[in-house]
N, C-alpha and C positions, 0 to 999 in steps of 0.2 A: 810453561803456562801460557795459554793463549788469551792475553788480555789486550784490548785495543789500547794503542799508545796514548790516545787523547783522554783516556780515562785515568791514567796514572796520576796526574797532578791532583785530581780530586780525591783519589784513594789515599795518596800520600798525606793529605791534610786531615784525614780522619783521626779522632782521638786514639791514643795508644790502647785504651781499654777496649774500644770497639774493634780495632784492628786485630787484637789478640783473639777475640771471639770469632771473627771472620776466619782467621788463620786456622783456628782449631777445626772448623768444619772443612776448610779447604784441604788441609793436610790429610784428613781422613779420606776425602774423595779422591785425591790424586794418588794416594798410596795404594789404591785398589789394584793398580797395575804392578804385577810382581817384578817387572823388568825396568821400571822407571827409577830414575834417580830419586832419592828421598826428597819429598817436596819441601820439607823444612830447610834443607840445605839450599835449595834454589831461592826460597823466600829470604834467607839470611844474606843473599848475595845481590839483592836488587838495589838497595840503598842503605845509607847509614841509619835512616829512620826505621826502615823495615828490620834491619839487623838488630837495632836496639830493642824493638818490640819482640822479635823472635827470641833473643837471648834472655829477655826478661820474662819469658813465659815457659817455665820448666816443663809443663805438661806437653808442649809441642815436641819435646825430645823423648817422651816416655814410651813411644812405640818403636820397638827394636826388631828389625827384620834381618835375619841372617840366613840367606838362601844361597850365597856364593862366597868365595874367598874375598871378592872385592868388597863385600859388605863388612868384613872384619876390620877394614881400615877405619871404620867409623864407630866401632863398638865403644871404645873408651870415651870417645867424644860424646856420644849419646848418653852413656851412663853418667858422665860428669855433669853435662848440662841439664839433665833431668833432675839433678839435685836429689831431693828425698821423695820424689813422686813415685807412685806405684807404677810398675812396668808392665807393658803388654808385649810379650815376646813371641816371635815366630821363628822357629829353628828348623833347618833342613840338614839332617845328619848324612844324607846322601852326598851332599857337597862338602860338608865340613869334617866328617869322620868323628870328631870329638866335640864335647861342649867346651867352649872357650872359658878359661879360668876367670876372667873378669865377670862373665855372666853368672858363674857359680857363686862368686863372691857377693853378688847382689841378689841372691836368691830370696833373702828376707823381704825384698821389695816386689817380688813377682805378684802381679794381680791376675794375669792370664798368661798361659804358655801353651803354644802349639808346637808339637814335635813331629816331623815327618822323617821317614827312613825307608830303606829298601825292604827291611825285614824287622819284625818285632824284636828279634834277638839283638839287633843293633841298638834299639831304644833301651832294652833291658840292660845291656852291658854298660851303656853310657850313663844311665840314671841310677843303677843299683848302688854305686859307692856314695851317692848323695841322697838317697831316698829317705834316710833318717834325719837329714839336716832340716832345721826348722824353715818352713816356707809359710810363715804365720799369716800372710795376707793373701795367699793364693785362693782365688774363688773359682777359677775355670781352668780345666786341663783337657787338652786334645792330644791324643796319641794316635797317629795316622800312618802306619807302615803300609807299603805296597803289598807285602806278603804278611799274613797275620797268624800263621800257625805257631802255636806255642806249646811248651811242655809245662803242664800245671804242677808238676812235681818239683820245679825249680823253686829257689827262695823267692818270696814275694816282694814286689815293690811296695813298701809300706810308707806312704807319704805322710810326713809330719805336717799336715795341713788342716788344722781344726776348722778353718773357714771355707774349705772346699765344698762347693755346692753343685757344680756342673762338670760332667765327664762326657767327652765324645771319644769314641774308640773304634778302631777298625778291627773287626774279627773277634779274637779270643780274649776272654777275661782272666785266663788262667795265671797270668803273671802278676795280677794285682791282689794285694791284701784288701780286706773289707774296708769300705769307705762309708761309715755309718751316717755321716752328715749329708750325703748326696740327696739333692732334691730333683735333679735332672740327669737322665742317662740317655745318651744317643749312641746307638751301635750301628755301624755300617758293616753290612755283610756278616751277620752273626755266624761265627764258625767255631763253636765249642760244644762240648757235650752238655747234655741236660743237667748232669750233676754239677759241673762247673758253673753253668748259668744260674742254677737254683741256689747254690751256696752263696754266690756273689750278690744276687738280687735280693735274697732274703736278709742279707746283712744291711741293706739300705732301708732302714726303718722309716726314714722320712721321705722316701721317693714319691714325688707327685707327678712327674712327667717321664714317660718312657717312649722313646722313638726308635723304631727298628727300620733302618734304611736298607733297601736292596737286600733283604734278608731271606734266608731259607728258614721260614718260621716253623720249624719242626725238627725232629730228631729220629734217626733210624732206630728201630726197635732192637737191632742187634748190637747197639753201641754200649750195652751194659746197663741201660736204664729201663729194664723191663717192668719194674714196679716203682715208677717215679712217685715222689711225694708232691702233691699239688702245691702250687705257690699262691698264697693269698697276699695281695697288696692292698691293705685297707686304706692307705692314704693316697693312692694313685688317683689323680684327677684327669690326666690326659694320656691317651694311648694312641700312637700313630704307627702304622705298619705299611710298608710299601713292598711291592714285588715279592710277595711271600708265597712260597709253594711248599706243600707238605710232601715229604718222601712217600712213594707208593706204599712202602711197608713201614709206616712210621706213625708217630703221634704228632698232632698239630699243636701250635702254641696255645690256643685258647682252651684246648682240652684240659690243660693242667694249670692254666693261669687264671685265677679268680680275681676280678677287679670290681667289686660290688659298688664302689663309689666313683667310678669313672664318669665324668660329665661331658667329655669331648672325645669322640672316637673318629680318627682320621685314617682312611684306607685308600691305598693307591696301587694300581697295577692290573693289567688285563688278565693275568693268570692268578688272580687273588684267590687263595684258599687258606683260611686260618682255622678251620675246624675239620676234623676227620669225619668222613661220612657216617661212621658208626657212632660217633659221639656228638655230632652236630645237631643236637636236639635239646631236650629239656635240661640235661646235665649242665651244658654250657650256658644256655640263654637265661635260665632262671637265676643263675648265680653271678653272672658276669656283668650285666648291664642294668642294674636296678635303678641307677640314678642318672642314666644317660640323658643329656639334654640336646647336644649338638652332634650331628653326623656329617662328616666331610668326606666326599667321595671324589676321586680323581682317576681318570683313565680306567674305568671299570666297565666291563661288558657283562651284563646280566645273563647272557646266554650261557656263560661258563661259571657263574658264581653261585654261591650257596643262598638260594632265595629264602630259605627258612630263617637263616641268620638275620637278614635285613627286615623281613616281615615281622620278626619277633621283637623288634626294637620299639616297643609301644610307648615308651616314655619320652621320645624325642620331641622337642619343640622347634628345632631349627635344622634345616638340611642345606648343605652347600655342595653343589654338583658342578664338576668340570670335566668335559670330555667323557660323559657317561653314555653308554650305548645300550639299546634294547631295554630301556626303562619300562616300556609297556609290558614286558614279561613280568616284571616285579609287581606292577599295579593291575595285572589282568583280573584278579578277583573283584576289583572295583567296577570294572565295566559290566560285570555280571550281577551287579547289585549287592555285592558282598559288604561285610562290615568294614569300617574305616581301619586302615592299617596302622595309622599313627593318630590316635584321637586327640593328642595334645599339640599337634603340629600347627604352628602359626606363621612361620616364615620359611620361604624357599628362596635360595639364591642360586641362580643358574643362568645358562645361556638360552634364552627363549627364542633364538632365531632358527634353531634346528627343528625340522618337521617332527622328528620323533619326540622331542621334548614337548612340543605343543600338544601332541596326542595324549601322552600320559598325564600332562598337566590338566587337560580338559577332563579326563576320567577322574582324576583326583578332585577337581573342582566340583564336578557333579555329585560325587560321593559325599563331599563335605556339606554341600547344600542340602542333600537328602537327610543327613544324619545330625548335623549340628546347626543348620540354618544360617551359617555365616561362612565367609571365605577366609583363607589364609592370605598373607601378604607375599607377593612375588617381587624379588629384586633382581636386577640385571647383574650378571657375574662381573666382578671387577678384578683386576690383576693385583690381588693382595697376597703377601707371602703367608704360607701356612707352615706347619711343622715339617712337611715333606717337600716343600718347594724352595727351600733356601739353597745357598751355595753348596755344591758337592765338593768337599775338600779333597776327594780322591780323583777328581776329574783331570788334574794336571799335576804330575809328579816330577816333571823334568825342569830343573833350574840350571841355567848356564851363567857363565861369567857375564855380568852386565856390560862389560866393555864391548861385547859383540853386538849389543843393541845401541851403541853409539853414545852412551851417557858418561862413561868413565872419565874421558878426557874432553868432554864437550864444553865449549865456552858458550855462555848465554848472552844474548843481545841485551845491552843496557838501554834504557829508555831516556837517555840524556837529552835527546832532541824534543822530548815531550814535556820536559819540566824546565821552565825558564830559570829556575834557581839551581839547576844541576851544576855540579862542579866535579873536577877530576877527583877530589877527595872522597866523593861518594862511591868510587870504585876502589877495590882492593884486591890483593892477590888471593886467589882461591886457596892457595896452600896454607893461608893463615888458619884455616879450620883444622889443620892437622897438627899445628905446633903452637898456636897462639895461647894455649892454656897450659903449656909445659908438658904435653903428653909425649910419650916416647914411641908412638906407633905400635906395631904388633910384635916387636921383638920380645921374646921371653914369655909369650902367652901360654905356652904349653909345657 
């Protein structure tokens, strides 16, 4: 931690309750680096006062990251010091091969768990023996293999998780039993048949948010889905799709996905095509977006997009645009005195510095003055996260032993010269953290 030495005496005199809150935020921020030493360990080694605060705050130890064998040395310690707190677990089976037994024993305390692996089969084999074990507090599950092909005829992973509400998964849904309580489903690189997708998503009766990242939003017609059953998601309120392309001889996502109550539609990708040319008309538009209020577009070029789709979204009240090209093509009818495309639009958030944006905004402004007699509000684009701009968990799959990054045996400078009341007793042997609570290390874990 890079803290000026002259600040330490003042920090050390803060009340324990305030230090605990500061440490909570600090640990989250510093643990963003996958190769860093766990921040809570460093905090516990600064002084006796800091150590007492850290050891007296179990939630500081509730975030468990197992991305290398060196992380295993601390697993028992974190489980013990977190006491009865719910656990936030990140696990990489590429490095560990199996799920450590102490982690399985604490499954009833899992709040969130993220599992990475080289192949979905590795996740399946590791989790199947425990999939029926009660994980009564689990709210969020992330299954992120590098390779995602799966055999839907295998036994399903049937998680006993009545509170599970959020699932993020890479690729195929074929290994999973229905999760009826899901409200949020995020799929990276959708790679399964329409039948598998349909069966799973129709089982999610409470689904309100569907995010398809880097997806092929369509299915080949020769995949056995020649007479697909349309999917209706009555409770879906948010739909986000990025980089979606429909196979040349196939059916597109929205041709058979009816979302009449969606209020926010977010689309991203220069090759965006979510409706087939033969069906991208009345069938889709009149059924899918009856309640749409907010349209978010990122990295969209209207030279190659479905203009009918966007011109038909007549209910929108807010548009958010980022890196959108050739918007003048979409708004061309306005320049010729045509009717307002979006009669209820009252707010546009965009980058107004680009010449192309200024031109179509002027066309839209003139049309609104002619037809409604008043203007909409324009806001400058701000860097705020959306459903498709968050961290990509598949961007970095390689974890190595942390010792190669210099923290495994690193000693940390103590700030004794900054504190006039510092004494030798404020320092202690780092090895205390491995045996001061009677723990036996990693022997016999497997």
